ROLOTI-261117 format. One line per 4 residues: number of its first residue (from 0); their letters; for each residue y, x, z of N, C-alpha, C. Coordinates in steps of 0.001 Angstrom, whole numbers, padded with zeros to 6 digits. Example, Ala and Ser with C-alpha at 12.3 -4.5 7.8 and 13.67 -1.06 7.14 Angstrom:
% residues 2
0	as	-005690:013190:007800:-004500:012300:007800:-003300:013200:007800; -002250:012850:007080:-001060:013670:007140:000030:012900:007870
% end
This chain:
% residues 450
0	mstv	146611:110024:069974:145529:109060:069776:144234:109807:069476; 143177:109520:070248:141908:110192:070058:141229:109700:068786; 140437:110567:068178:139694:110204:066978:138347:109633:067378; 138043:108453:066897:136779:107799:067198:135788:108136:066096
4	tqgg	134608:108615:066480:133613:108985:065482:132491:107963:065370; 132227:107213:066431:131187:106199:066362:131447:105146:067427; 130768:103998:067238:130920:102928:068201:129852:102981:069268; 129642:101838:069925:128659:101782:070988:129277:102019:072353
8	pslp	128449:102118:073377:128962:102229:074742:129684:103529:075041; 129574:104533:074157:130297:105791:074385:131781:105686:074049; 132197:104591:073426:133622:104396:073166:134401:104394:074468; 135604:104967:074488:136441:104851:075688:136676:103385:076041
12	qerr	136355:103029:077255:136476:101634:077679:137879:101401:078220; 138798:101290:077273:140204:101142:077631:140910:100277:076603; 141906:099539:077081:142818:098847:076171:143866:099848:075728; 144117:099905:074435:145078:100871:073904:145827:100203:072761
16	vvte	147110:100005:072932:147937:099377:071905:148913:100433:071397; 148680:100901:070169:149504:101981:069611:150392:101504:068469; 150115:100312:067948:150983:099711:066933:151146:098246:067312; 152013:097547:066591:151967:096100:066734:150610:095613:066242
20	ipgp	150216:094440:066692:148905:093894:066327:149114:092610:065526; 148627:092557:064279:147931:093618:063547:148876:094725:063095; 148338:095937:062995:149115:097085:062548:149183:097189:061034; 149860:098216:060523:150069:098322:059073:148791:098458:058258
24	ksre	147821:099216:058740:146579:099360:057978:145816:098034:057924; 145774:097335:059057:145098:096030:059055:145825:095033:058165; 147146:095070:058167:147903:094153:057307:147627:094435:055833; 147516:095698:055493:147207:096067:054115:145820:095550:053728
28	mfar	144844:095717:054613:143494:095238:054323:143450:093712:054273; 144265:093071:055106:144270:091615:055105:144832:091081:053784; 145798:091774:053229:146318:091378:051921:145221:091471:050862; 144388:092506:050965:143255:092625:050045:142260:091491:050266
32	kqaa	142028:091149:051531:141127:090043:051844:141615:088755:051203; 142912:088486:051320:143465:087256:050760:143316:087200:049243; 143361:088374:048588:143224:088422:047137:141771:088309:046683; 140825:088631:047563:139428:088703:047154:138548:087604:047729
36	vppg	138965:086995:048842:138118:086065:049592:138815:084708:049632; 138083:083608:049445:138750:082304:049475:139350:082006:050842; 140451:081256:050889:141128:080986:052156:140307:080145:053123; 139257:079479:052621:138384:078721:053512:137677:079584:054541
40	igtt	137569:080892:054278:137050:081832:055274:138225:082244:056143; 138383:081589:057273:139536:081838:058134:139413:083130:058919; 140492:083494:059595:140538:084702:060412:141256:084394:061717; 140600:084656:062830:141220:084437:064139:142296:085464:064423
44	lpvf	141981:086734:064196:142913:087835:064437:142729:088850:063319; 143715:089018:062445:143531:089862:061262:143671:091357:061535; 142884:091855:062489:142740:093298:062649:141395:093684:062054; 141349:094793:061349:140121:095228:060702:139443:096277:061573
48	vtha	138243:095946:062011:137542:096745:063016:136834:097925:062357; 136943:099070:063006:136239:100267:062547:135115:100664:063497; 135257:100364:064783:134252:100692:065780:134293:099636:066879; 133171:099458:067557:133132:098538:068692:131991:098942:069605
52	gggv	132140:098629:070873:131077:098928:071823:131541:098690:073239; 130596:098455:074128:130975:098121:075497:131787:096848:075498; 133024:096947:075997:133883:095778:076048:135091:095854:075148; 135070:096736:074118:136249:096914:073268:135877:096860:071792
56	vvda	136891:096501:070978:136825:096685:069534:138023:097547:069135; 137794:098487:068242:138837:099420:067797:139164:099108:066349; 140475:099023:066045:140847:098637:064688:141282:099831:063859; 141594:099556:062598:141920:100616:061643:143184:101368:062009
60	dgns	144034:100776:062847:145267:101436:063275:145117:102196:064582; 143911:102211:065137:143669:102931:066380:143878:102122:067639; 144179:100821:067501:144294:099969:068682:142904:099669:069233; 142787:099654:070549:141539:099316:071220:141767:098030:072002
64	lidf	141111:096965:071581:141331:095642:072152:140196:095266:073106; 140536:094613:074202:139534:094044:075095:138915:092840:074403; 137587:092808:074391:136863:091814:073601:136345:090692:074494; 137022:089543:074463:136551:088358:075178:135892:087369:074209
68	gsgi	135354:087896:073085:134761:087014:072082:133324:087315:071726; 132932:088596:071774:131558:089014:071444:131086:088496:070091; 132004:088408:069118:131603:087898:067809:131036:086502:067891; 131600:085678:068765:131136:084323:069108:129734:084390:069729
72	avtn	129649:085086:070858:128421:085145:071676:127260:085818:070959; 127544:086755:070084:126499:087465:069354:126168:088801:070028; 127189:089570:070371:126953:090914:070908:126864:090870:072434; 125962:090057:072941:125780:089962:074385:125442:091309:075004
76	vgna	124633:092110:074313:124238:093422:074829:125237:094509:074427; 126352:094120:073810:127350:095064:073333:127119:095416:071876; 128167:095876:071238:128059:096351:069861:127391:097714:069834; 126543:097934:068831:125857:099219:068654:125138:099640:069931
80	aprv	124460:098692:070583:123704:098984:071801:122609:100001:071481; 122435:101031:072311:121550:102143:071944:120126:101738:071575; 119494:100839:072321:118118:100462:071999:118055:099722:070664; 119083:098943:070372:119144:098240:069093:119318:099244:067951
84	verv	120274:100146:068122:120560:101136:067080:119337:101985:066775; 118656:102455:067814:117528:103351:067599:116386:102642:066883; 116106:101409:067267:115027:100675:066605:115372:100395:065136; 116609:099995:064880:117002:099702:063495:117005:100976:062664
88	rrqv	117454:102072:063253:117492:103345:062519:116086:103756:062083; 115128:103618:062980:113751:103979:062616:113215:103051:061528; 113497:101753:061666:112942:100787:060724:113525:100937:059332; 114831:101192:059244:115457:101257:057925:114909:102426:057117
92	adft	114389:103443:057793:113788:104571:057077:112366:104274:056626; 111748:103267:057244:110365:102926:056873:110328:101914:055731; 110941:100771:055921:111105:099786:054852:112111:098748:055313; 112828:098162:054357:113858:097183:054687:113413:095750:054444
96	htcf	112357:095552:053642:111950:094180:053319:110605:094190:052609; 109773:093228:052988:108587:092930:052170:108443:091433:051968; 109103:090639:052825:108956:089196:052993:107703:088927:053828; 107922:088420:055010:106822:088195:055953:105763:087259:055383
100	mitp	106166:086348:054492:105201:085417:053901:104345:086080:052821; 104740:087270:052379:103979:087972:051340:103088:089038:051980; 103701:090023:052593:102944:091046:053317:103597:091212:054689; 102995:090661:055737:103636:090623:057056:103688:091986:057744
104	yesy	104397:092016:058864:104585:093231:059646:104620:092841:061120; 104337:093823:061972:104084:093545:063389:105325:093082:064141; 106503:093592:063789:107689:093285:064601:107999:091791:064608; 107763:091099:063519:107946:089639:063489:107045:088998:064540
108	vqva	105787:089398:064548:104840:088833:065506:105259:089166:066941; 105743:090374:067160:106181:090773:068496:107343:089902:068985; 108303:089625:068101:109427:088767:068478:108914:087367:068808; 108029:086838:067978:107481:085511:068230:106736:085471:069563
112	ekln	105920:086470:069814:105186:086529:071076:106131:086562:072273; 107190:087345:072148:108130:087468:073264:108867:086156:073504; 109308:085491:072453:110002:084213:072618:109064:083149:073182; 107817:083147:072754:106853:082211:073322:106684:082438:074821
116	eitp	106815:083689:075216:106641:084048:076632:107854:083684:077482; 109077:083936:076978:110258:083858:077852:111000:082535:077785; 110765:081718:076767:111453:080429:076702:110866:079474:077736; 111619:078461:078156:111179:077592:079248:109855:076882:078960
120	gdhe	109046:076731:080015:107792:076008:079909:106600:076933:079789; 105479:076530:080412:104262:077345:080362:103229:076778:079390; 103639:075837:078530:102749:075281:077529:102538:076275:076389; 101522:076031:075573:101278:076890:074414:102386:076667:073391
124	krtf	102899:077780:072836:104043:077694:071927:103772:078434:070625; 104609:078119:069658:104669:078849:068397:106140:079136:068100; 106390:080224:067372:107747:080593:066956:107732:081017:065500; 108742:080566:064741:108964:081154:063424:110436:081533:063307
128	llns	110712:082509:062441:112017:083160:062384:112753:082827:061094; 114074:082758:061224:114969:082368:060129:116192:083268:060166; 117242:082870:059429:118397:083748:059284:119597:083372:060136; 119803:082087:060398:121034:081643:061053:120748:080464:061958
132	gaea	121700:080176:062846:121558:079034:063728:121442:077735:062972; 122270:077551:061946:122216:076315:061170:120856:076152:060499; 120330:077224:059946:119024:077150:059293:117934:076801:060309; 118050:077354:061513:117059:077061:062549:117153:075601:062999
136	vena	118371:075082:063148:118527:073675:063520:117910:072773:062460; 118202:073051:061193:117622:072249:060113:116100:072258:060177; 115532:073426:060421:114084:073519:060463:113496:072828:061680; 114204:072869:062807:113730:072155:063990:113678:070654:063725
140	vkva	114706:070128:063078:114722:068705:062729:113611:068392:061737; 113432:069265:060769:112386:069070:059769:111010:069003:060434; 110766:069905:061360:109488:069919:062072:109305:068642:062886; 110367:068222:063581:110278:067014:064409:109984:065789:063556
144	rhat	110617:065683:062422:110362:064549:061530:108923:064564:061016; 108460:065723:060645:107096:065836:060128:106085:065484:061209; 106306:065979:062427:105343:065789:063508:105286:064348:063990; 106430:063663:063982:106484:062303:064525:106320:061219:063471
148	grqa	106545:061557:062213:106545:060546:061168:107750:059625:061238; 108778:060036:061968:110002:059248:062110:111148:059981:061411; 112292:059293:061270:113396:059897:060520:114670:060091:061328; 114973:059205:062270:116277:059227:062938:116430:060454:063828
152	vvvf	117655:060980:063853:118010:062101:064727:119235:061689:065522; 119182:061887:066831:120282:061531:067716:120973:062806:068185; 122294:062820:068058:123119:063936:068525:124230:063377:069404; 125124:064257:069879:126077:063868:070908:127517:064158:070504
156	dhgy	128424:063373:071084:129845:063654:070935:130119:065106:071314; 131051:065733:070598:131507:067098:070861:130490:068174:070460; 129371:067767:069861:128363:068746:069483:128718:069491:068209; 128265:070733:068135:128396:071536:066908:127033:072153:066610
160	hgrt	126592:072031:065357:125265:072534:064995:125242:073329:063698; 126388:073465:062988:126394:074300:061800:127209:073728:060662; 127135:074396:059503:127998:074083:058370:127216:073709:057111; 125898:073612:057173:125131:073151:056020:125222:071629:055948
164	lltm	124643:071036:054923:124756:069580:054767:124224:068841:055993; 122983:069142:056388:122431:068431:057543:123175:068792:058819; 123456:070072:059032:124091:070448:060304:125551:070010:060374; 126234:069902:059236:127546:069245:059243:127406:067794:059673
168	slta	126377:067143:059177:126147:065745:059535:125875:065611:061028; 125214:066589:061609:124900:066579:063033:126100:066937:063898; 127056:067654:063318:128238:068115:064048:129232:066981:064227; 129890:066961:065410:130791:065856:065733:132185:066023:065139
172	knmp	132683:067239:065088:134095:067467:064774:134331:067477:063267; 135299:066694:062823:135588:066605:061395:136299:067846:060869; 137466:068144:061419:138280:069252:060912:138096:070477:061793; 137718:071606:061221:137626:071937:059792:136222:071825:059205
176	ykqg	135252:071392:059996:133863:071581:059599:133365:070591:058547; 133910:069367:058531:133351:068322:057674:134334:067782:056642; 135622:068008:056871:136659:067409:056054:136455:067694:054562; 136270:066635:053772:136157:066762:052322:134802:067170:051804
180	fgpf	133799:067328:052690:132499:067834:052265:131414:066756:052165; 131770:065486:052380:130773:064420:052328:130369:064091:050897; 129403:063184:050709:128729:062388:051741:127728:063221:052540; 127411:062721:053736:126582:063468:054657:125162:062926:054696
184	apev	124305:063663:055379:122892:063298:055443:122712:061997:056233; 121762:061170:055832:121546:059890:056521:120699:060056:057781; 120547:058941:058490:119696:058834:059674:120105:059797:060792; 121433:059949:060962:121992:060724:062069:122834:059774:062911
188	yrvp	122584:059746:064201:123257:058814:065113:123858:059588:066280; 125106:059217:066639:125842:059952:067678:126036:059075:068910; 125811:059677:070089:125941:058957:071354:126822:059767:072307; 127260:059167:073427:128192:059859:074334:127561:061079:075016
192	layp	128412:062071:075260:128065:063244:076058:128705:063100:077433; 128038:063561:078448:128574:063523:079810:129624:064625:079964; 130884:064287:079731:132023:065221:079717:132816:064975:081000; 132520:065688:082073:133089:065339:083386:134607:065246:083410
196	frwp	135302:066185:082783:136760:066210:082863:137390:064981:082229; 136744:064420:081218:137334:063298:080482:136558:061990:080665; 135651:061929:081633:134909:060684:081811:135808:059644:082479; 135914:058442:081899:136907:057462:082363:136812:057104:083845
200	sgpe	135605:056988:084383:135473:056582:085787:135316:057758:086736; 135536:058981:086228:135515:060159:087078:134236:060957:086966; 134308:062258:087281:133145:063133:087132:131963:062743:088000; 132223:062094:089138:131123:061725:090031:130219:060649:089423
204	ncae	130730:059899:088468:129942:058854:087812:129439:059257:086431; 129806:060449:086012:129646:060836:084610:128190:060892:084170; 127350:061596:084917:125965:061802:084476:125232:060486:084310; 125284:059654:085335:124539:058401:085308:125050:057462:084232
208	eaaa	126369:057301:084154:126928:056363:083189:126741:056847:081751; 126962:058141:081514:126813:058669:080159:125371:058560:079684; 124422:058897:080546:123016:058785:080172:122649:057338:079876; 123121:056419:080721:122821:054997:080503:123400:054514:079182
212	qaid	124626:054920:078884:125241:054509:077627:124500:055088:076425; 124155:056381:076518:123455:057019:075405:122122:056338:075142; 121366:056108:076188:120045:055484:076033:120176:054057:075533; 121162:053327:076042:121377:051951:075586:121710:051916:074102
216	qink	122562:052836:073642:122918:052874:072222:121719:053224:071357; 120896:054166:071823:119700:054520:071053:118786:053303:070919; 118556:052643:072037:117641:051495:072013:118170:050355:071140; 119462:050071:071231:120023:048927:070517:120321:049219:069053
220	qvga	120852:050408:068788:121334:050683:067443:120313:051371:066549; 119359:052075:067148:118403:052855:066357:116978:052370:066600; 116650:052159:067870:115270:051874:068254:114565:053167:068588; 114178:053323:069842:113557:054580:070263:112339:054919:069414
224	enva	111638:053907:068951:110427:054145:068164:110721:054723:066784; 111994:054750:066399:112382:055306:065101:112971:056717:065211; 113120:057214:066419:113809:058493:066631:112808:059641:066593; 113028:060567:065684:112205:061778:065607:112626:062784:066658
228	avli	113955:062965:066820:114428:064026:067703:115761:063662:068323; 115951:064130:069540:117257:064174:070189:117640:065636:070274; 118818:065974:069754:119285:067354:069647:120547:067526:070468; 120565:068521:071361:121734:068712:072214:121912:070182:072557
232	epia	123171:070597:072677:123505:071894:073242:123557:071742:074766; 122834:072552:075524:122899:072446:076984:124304:072646:077538; 125099:073446:076869:126548:073496:077080:127168:073417:075691; 128001:072412:075457:128594:072242:074131:129501:073421:073823
236	gegg	129258:074100:072727:129982:075320:072402:131322:075071:071745; 131304:074871:070417:132548:074647:069691:133294:073424:070216; 132575:072489:070807:133197:071292:071361:134069:071550:072566; 134002:072760:073127:134900:073111:074221:134215:073599:075477
240	fiep	133008:074179:075343:132267:074699:076502:132121:073609:077566; 131717:072454:077119:131536:071311:078006:130155:071411:078645; 130128:071569:079955:128878:071565:080694:128581:070128:081106; 127544:069501:080547:127271:068117:080910:127093:067960:082415
244	akgf	127533:066836:082943:127411:066571:084372:125961:066713:084805; 125760:067293:085986:124418:067523:086498:123621:066224:086534; 122408:066292:086047:121535:065140:085986:121446:064509:084613; 122429:064772:083755:122451:064156:082430:121318:064683:081546
248	lpri	121199:066006:081435:120164:066580:080576:118759:066183:081022; 118426:066273:082327:117086:065831:082734:116811:064370:082408; 117828:063525:082533:117631:062096:082241:117347:061875:080753; 118058:062584:079892:117825:062450:078453:116450:063005:078086
252	aefc	116074:064137:078681:114754:064717:078405:113645:063782:078860; 113831:063129:079988:112847:062174:080496:112698:060989:079544; 113812:060485:079037:113772:059388:078073:112991:059795:076824; 113213:061018:076357:112498:061500:075176:110992:061553:075436
256	rang	110601:062098:076577:109163:062180:076896:108512:060801:076929; 109235:059852:077498:108673:058509:077645:108528:057781:076314; 109241:058250:075286:109258:057523:074014:108745:058346:072834; 108076:059465:073117:107495:060261:072050:108510:060899:071128
260	ivfi	109700:061175:071665:110789:061778:070894:110819:063282:071171; 110981:064078:070149:111066:065530:070315:112445:065883:070867; 112474:066544:072004:113724:066966:072637:114012:068398:072205; 115101:068575:071455:115469:069886:070903:116704:070404:071623
264	adev	116608:071594:072193:117757:072264:072810:118322:073280:071822; 119574:073087:071427:120271:074032:070562:120922:075081:071460; 120235:076212:071608:120732:077300:072467:121274:078456:071630; 121806:078125:070464:122328:079169:069584:123425:079972:070288
268	qtgf	124354:079280:070958:125456:079991:071619:125163:080297:073085; 124284:079518:073708:124055:079652:075144:122905:080579:075499; 122131:081026:074523:120915:081770:074810:121113:083244:075092; 120036:083873:075545:119928:085315:075747:120904:085842:076795
272	artg	120778:085230:077997:121452:085669:079228:122911:085273:079295; 123454:084640:078302:124885:084355:078241:125378:083563:079455; 124602:082598:079930:125080:081690:080978:124604:082074:082379; 123970:083223:082527:123435:083606:083823:121989:083208:084012
276	dlfa	121407:082587:083022:119959:082402:082871:119626:082891:081474; 118350:083196:081238:117995:083577:079874:118374:082476:078893; 118151:081217:079315:118504:080062:078489:119167:079021:079375; 120193:078374:078844:121034:077501:079674:120277:076301:080222
280	cede	119265:075803:079501:118550:074618:079987:117739:074910:081239; 117559:076186:081570:116840:076541:082789:117617:076155:084045; 118915:075992:083936:119747:075706:085104:119282:074452:085838; 118842:073436:085107:118351:072212:085729:116854:072018:085518
284	gvvp	116170:073079:085139:114730:073000:084965:114281:072176:083789; 115142:072004:082794:114784:071218:081614:113910:072068:080684; 112793:071500:080266:111876:072184:079348:111900:071455:078014; 112558:072009:077007:112618:071334:075703:111287:071423:074973
288	diiv	111083:070477:074076:109912:070552:073189:110106:071644:072150; 111347:071770:071676:111714:072826:070732:113029:073432:071209; 113125:074750:071161:114371:075440:071482:114786:076268:070272; 116059:076152:069916:116615:076844:068752:117507:077973:069247
292	takg	117282:079175:068742:118081:080335:069156:118570:081108:067945; 119678:081824:068130:120249:082677:067090:121298:083566:067778; 122442:083774:067153:123561:084551:067699:123115:085766:068500; 122993:085651:069830:122708:086804:070670:121325:087392:070525
296	iagg	120489:086818:069690:119088:087235:069602:118910:088656:069074; 119790:089132:068214:119530:090408:067531:120729:091339:067508; 121656:091177:068427:122734:092144:068590:123659:092282:067402; 123718:091280:066544:124619:091315:065400:123926:091272:064062
300	lpla	122620:091475:064036:121889:091309:062776:121499:089843:062611; 121407:089357:061375:121128:087934:061157:119678:087588:061469; 119506:086777:062510:118187:086330:062907:118336:085040:063703; 117379:084158:063559:117331:082926:064333:115871:082568:064528
304	avtg	115625:081663:065479:114244:081314:065778:114126:079852:066151; 112982:079282:065820:112568:077970:066299:111300:078190:067116; 111364:077853:068392:110224:078014:069299:109882:076648:069869; 108620:076271:069806:108282:074940:070295:106825:074778:070638
308	raei	106533:073591:071109:105165:073261:071492:104219:073451:070312; 103096:074088:070577:102146:074375:069505:101688:073106:068809; 101482:072037:069587:100965:070812:068971:101967:070168:068025; 103242:070518:068163:104269:070008:067249:104377:070907:066020
312	ldkv	104553:072210:066266:104760:073123:065137:103510:073292:064281; 102334:073155:064889:101105:073352:064124:100812:072205:063157; 101559:071115:063257:101316:069980:062358:101845:070219:060941; 102737:071177:060788:103315:071413:059453:102307:072167:058583
316	hvgg	102135:071699:057358:101186:072293:056416:101596:073702:056007; 100628:074479:055553:100878:075848:055096:101872:075838:053941; 102887:076660:054040:103932:076734:053027:105108:075822:053301; 104998:074962:054309:106087:074033:054622:107238:074674:055373
320	lggt	107029:075852:055894:108067:076581:056624:108223:077972:056018; 109418:078540:056165:109602:079919:055713:110927:080131:055021; 111069:081278:054390:112285:081683:053700:112197:083156:053377; 112830:083553:052306:112697:084928:051817:113047:085966:052876
324	yggn	114155:085782:053566:114636:086800:054493:114319:086487:055959; 113724:085334:056242:113498:084954:057622:112656:085979:058363; 113187:086494:059485:112469:087521:060222:112472:088858:059519; 113587:089203:058885:113736:090513:058245:113354:091622:059236
328	plac	112656:092672:058797:112161:093687:059735:113260:094410:060510; 114431:094615:059895:115527:095254:060636:116002:094344:061764; 116144:093051:061461:116595:092111:062471:115560:091951:063578; 114281:091977:063233:113236:091875:064256:113280:093071:065200
332	eaal	113432:094251:064663:113539:095427:065526:114778:095339:066409; 115871:094852:065838:117077:094674:066643:116826:093700:067785; 116124:092609:067503:115830:091625:068541:114982:092224:069651; 114019:093029:069297:113207:093682:070322:114065:094613:071176
336	gvle	115025:095289:070540:115954:096123:071298:116843:095319:072224; 117273:094143:071769:118082:093256:072610:117288:092805:073829; 116063:092359:073605:115253:091866:074715:114943:092972:075711; 114694:094179:075222:114497:095324:076115:115739:095588:076956
340	tiea	116908:095504:076310:118167:095789:076994:118469:094747:078061; 118267:093478:077737:118513:092415:078711:117671:092636:079961; 116404:092990:079755:115511:093181:080899:115828:094470:081654; 115979:095573:080938:116173:096871:081595:117493:096950:082344
344	ddlv	118532:096320:081807:119866:096413:082402:120245:095176:083210; 119293:094284:083440:119508:093051:084205:120778:092334:083736; 120826:092020:082461:122018:091362:081935:122103:089897:082335; 121000:089299:082766:121086:087965:083368:121924:088039:084635
348	grar	121622:089019:085478:122418:089213:086686:123848:089600:086385; 124024:090403:085348:125374:090817:084982:126210:089628:084516; 125601:088700:083769:126324:087500:083349:126787:086704:084557; 125937:086605:085565:126339:085890:086779:127502:086590:087463
352	rige	127443:087910:087488:128535:088678:088103:129846:088438:087362; 129802:088389:086038:131011:088121:085254:131580:086755:085628; 130723:085769:085753:131187:084450:086178:131810:084475:087553; 131228:085260:088457:131774:085371:089818:133149:086015:089821
356	vmlp	133416:086879:088851:134737:087497:088741:135724:086547:088061; 135295:085924:086966:136220:085164:086130:136615:083820:086728; 135645:083083:087231:135946:081714:087656:136994:081639:088762; 136900:082437:089830:137968:082365:090844:139340:082744:090305
360	rlra	139387:083754:089430:140680:084161:088855:141257:083047:087993; 140422:082408:087197:140905:081332:086330:141321:080112:087141; 140605:079832:088223:140999:078705:089074:142332:078989:089767; 142562:080255:090112:143857:080613:090696:144979:080433:089679
364	iadk	144707:080773:088420:145689:080537:087353:145943:079046:087219; 144868:078239:087264:145024:076788:087134:145850:076205:088275; 145690:076763:089467:146457:076267:090617:147961:076466:090433; 148322:077492:089663:149738:077820:089474:150321:077198:088210
368	spiv	149456:076828:087257:149962:076391:085952:149574:074946:085674; 150549:074075:085452:150231:072665:085171:149621:072432:083792; 149602:073439:082934:149002:073233:081615:147496:073457:081620; 146957:074032:082693:145514:074245:082785:144901:073041:083495
372	gdvr	144222:072191:082742:143663:070976:083301:142285:071152:083892; 141504:072099:083332:140126:072255:083793:139684:073693:083575; 138885:074179:084516:138219:075477:084410:136730:075195:084532; 135937:075715:083595:134515:075360:083616:133684:076452:082946
376	grga	132372:076342:083174:131444:077249:082525:130488:077875:083517; 129539:078627:082967:128550:079335:083779:128372:080739:083231; 128110:081680:084147:127866:083048:083726:129048:083586:082948; 128759:084140:081783:129807:084722:080935:130153:083804:079782
380	miai	130057:082504:080018:130452:081474:079042:131429:080550:079762; 132705:080896:079730:133732:080284:080572:134860:079772:079691; 135534:078705:080140:136641:078148:079357:137686:077540:080278; 138900:077436:079742:139946:076628:080353:140404:075602:079328
384	elvv	140644:074386:079788:141137:073323:078923:142606:073087:079227; 143419:073086:078184:144862:072993:078325:145346:071583:078029; 146272:071126:078865:146762:069746:078778:148281:069740:078876; 148876:068655:078402:150302:068429:078612:150514:068214:080107
388	pgtr	151426:068955:080733:151590:068865:082189:151737:067430:082682; 151020:067147:083770:151076:065824:084378:150186:064798:083732; 149427:065196:082704:148543:064271:081982:147218:064973:081704; 146331:064238:081030:145123:064848:080482:145174:064875:078968
392	ephp	146357:064718:078428:146532:064770:076977:146274:066186:076482; 145400:066366:075504:145097:067706:075000:146356:068422:074503; 146395:069734:074724:147574:070531:074370:147151:071692:073463; 146783:071398:072198:146337:072462:071304:147417:073488:070988
396	taag	148683:073066:070996:149771:074012:070721:149785:075132:071755; 149593:074762:073026:149562:075773:074086:148383:076717:073907; 147225:076166:073539:146055:077015:073332:146314:078046:072239; 146883:077598:071129:147176:078517:070040:148192:079570:070413
400	eiar	149218:079179:071159:150259:080126:071546:149732:081150:072552; 148923:080707:073499:148344:081646:074459:147447:082648:073746; 146627:082157:072828:145758:083068:072071:146587:084079:071291; 147658:083614:070653:148495:084524:069860:149106:085610:070737
404	rcha	149597:085226:071901:150229:086213:072793:149209:087173:073396; 148025:086668:073710:146972:087557:074197:146599:088586:073133; 146485:088151:071892:146162:089069:070813:147215:090162:070691; 148469:089790:070808:149550:090778:070702:149491:091800:071829
408	egll	148904:091398:072969:148786:092300:074120:147504:093137:074078; 146661:092894:073087:145426:093655:072986:144242:093000:073667; 144268:091676:073779:143150:090920:074351:142683:089904:073315; 141448:090035:072866:140885:089122:071883:140280:087924:072593
412	vlta	140842:086728:072346:140299:085488:072893:140105:084498:071749; 139269:083503:071991:138944:082498:070987:139353:081119:071482; 139721:080254:070557:139972:078857:070892:138741:078033:070534; 138713:076804:071035:137598:075892:070759:138035:074497:071151
416	gtyg	137082:073557:071100:137332:072211:071583:137504:071209:070463; 136978:070024:070688:137150:068930:069737:138622:068676:069453; 139466:068873:070463:140901:068639:070326:141673:069947:070093; 140967:071075:069970:141612:072361:069725:142405:072883:070894
420	nvlr	142111:072422:072105:142936:072746:073266:142207:073567:074316; 141142:074252:073924:140333:075019:074865:140392:076499:074497; 140554:077341:075510:140381:078780:075361:139017:079133:075922; 138187:079771:075117:136840:080125:075568:136715:081637:075698
424	flpp	135949:082046:076682:135813:083461:077001:134341:083843:076981; 134016:084816:076118:132640:085250:075902:132572:086779:075920; 132920:087414:077023:132887:088881:077033:131471:089406:076861; 131306:090558:076234:129977:091180:076210:129469:091350:077640
428	lvmp	128179:091184:077832:127637:091274:079181:127692:092691:079728; 127942:093662:078870:128047:095056:079300:129489:095469:079568; 130432:094529:079485:131829:094876:079737:132015:095355:081185; 132671:096511:081388:132901:096971:082754:133921:096102:083482
432	dhll	133839:096094:084809:134699:095233:085613:136184:095515:085398; 136538:096782:085196:137970:097079:085089:138581:096446:083842; 137803:096356:082750:138315:095690:081552:138370:094187:081749; 137387:093657:082443:137377:092234:082749:138615:091858:083559
436	eegl	138900:092652:084559:140072:092387:085408:141369:092544:084626; 141431:093564:083773:142651:093773:082987:142868:092622:082008; 141792:092158:081384:141916:091023:080488:142392:089768:081202; 141878:089531:082386:142305:088363:083164:143755:088485:083595
440	aile	144198:089708:083896:145601:089914:084261:146526:089605:083085; 146112:090000:081884:146900:089681:080686:146962:088171:080503; 145817:087515:080630:145778:086062:080474:146680:085381:081495; 146632:085840:082740:147463:085242:083789:148950:085385:083453
444	kvvs	149325:086558:082988:150717:086809:082610:151144:085888:081466; 150295:085777:080455:150646:084963:079294:150755:083492:079665; 149790:082977:080422:149829:081574:080806:151073:081273:081636; 151456:082201:082496:152632:081970:083353:153920:081902:082541
448	ei	153895:082451:081336:155098:082475:080494:155216:081239:079584; 154140:080458:079509:154153:079282:078616:154864:078111:079288
% end
């Protein structure tokens, strides 16, 4: 077994299983975790990582696993990406914190300028920086309420927006995100999402009917004149990588424009080249009033952003926005390194290439396996939905078992879905083709055995 000295793209890009997974060192550390950390902090795969880079994570026992998770769409440019590392290394030697609201620094402004430039729409924009996706969603709603003088917020079935009080209220799924944590924030209303695989009258009717139902419910139950914001993920993430039927998002955005409602795109999981566009809403030319980003923005450092129309964001009074750590200088430098990497290495194109490799292979698996009900996604954000054979009944047991067997083979995969029956695949955009193919071969073998 070779000795690993550092992570990043120089790591050997190979799957290597030298112990059972998890191995003895990881099991020992996991016992310490259980003694020190509350059980509410769950663990998908209890291997303790020592190095990561390219398309692999290496654990304390020397196993090298193929990474189809990217830390939940965070390490799009890979772990320890060179441009990110170099920028952070320089910054940490200069200063680690001043608080941008006290004594500002240029990198925050540079990130804001870049996001204003690359997010959809050619209107004048403003950006402010925060720590997490949930914090950014809360602030986007806060801004929309302030700008419109309205209170109601409309969200969608299968949506996930975070774990804070407001974002739990905005999230659709009860367990594990909301169970026992109420009461929840008021003035939140949920309407149907265009979910093609499960739409009662078929996918061909999904966009039109779902949009009509959503708009009808808003008008009847809330009143469009009372709605501050409509908030939606362009592809539902935790809900199961549900890509709304074509035409649905433009119709909802049009309704918002006609009624003075702020249209907010939650691109926390879909942003920064993940779907084969810089931002997923670009696929249908949708231009949000506010776009929320996090996860892939800074290569693993905590950073999030709210970017929106200047006339909306400029309405908030001085001191109404901010936070002690928002736009930390290390995270800002990391974000600049991420944006440089996406552009220099054409990771938008690479995400499309990953989709071109994965989707045909997964559809071939679906053709052979009656438990695979649907294959969906764009770019490097792909999923399969598992069902009881011969039905569309969700099959969460199969999803869990497939994930467990993949982990034992050295392939890290994640589950998702409102019903817990979806396997989602989020490989780093820098993953080489041979690892992608090997991971798909493992998945094919495991699914065939279920």
